[in-house]
N, C-alpha and C positions, 0 to 999 in steps of 0.2 A: 354257570355249567358250561358256556361260552367260549367266558373267558378259560378256562378248563379245558376245555376242546385247541383251542388255537394256542396255546402253553403246548400241549402235547405233542399239535401239530409243526410245532417252530420248531422242536427238541429234535423229531425225525430229519425235518428239511438238513439243520443245523448236523444232524448227524450222516446223512449222505453226502452232503457238500464235502464234510470231514474224510468220510472213508473215500469220497472222490479222487479228493489231493493225495490222500497217503497212497492208494491204490498208482495214481502218475507218477510220484514221486522212486515209487518202489519199481516203477517199469524202468522210471533215467537210469536210478542207480545202476539195477541190472543190466540195460541196454553199453552203458559204459565200461559194467564191468567184463562181461562177455559179449564181443565183437560180433559174433554172429547172427546177436538175437538184435540186433544194432539193426543188420541186412535184413534182415526177415520183416521187420518192423517196417522197415525202409520199400521193403520189397511188396508188403501187403498194402501199403498205401500208395504207392505207385498202379499199383492192379487197381484197387478201389477207384480211382483217379479213370483211369482209363475205360472203365465198367462204367461208371456212371455217365461221361463224357458219350458215350455210346446208346446209353439209354434214357440218356436224358430226353432223345425230340422224342421219344414213343409216352413218355411220363405224360408230356406237358409240354407246351409250347415256348417256344422263348420265345421272350419279350415283342415287341417289336413297338420301336422308336418314330413314333412319327410328325 
């Protein structure tokens, strides 16, 4: 029974990883085909990085090197 459950979980993990890879591949193909989508993704990543830098000190203190 335990082996069956592990196999079932492994199949779902594999399917999830495969679906994620296919989604990323499709996104790259769409970004190459439609340049405005590429601009939108780059702007979204840039905005996320800026917000992450602003919010980071309030989330957790930075590591201190002594």
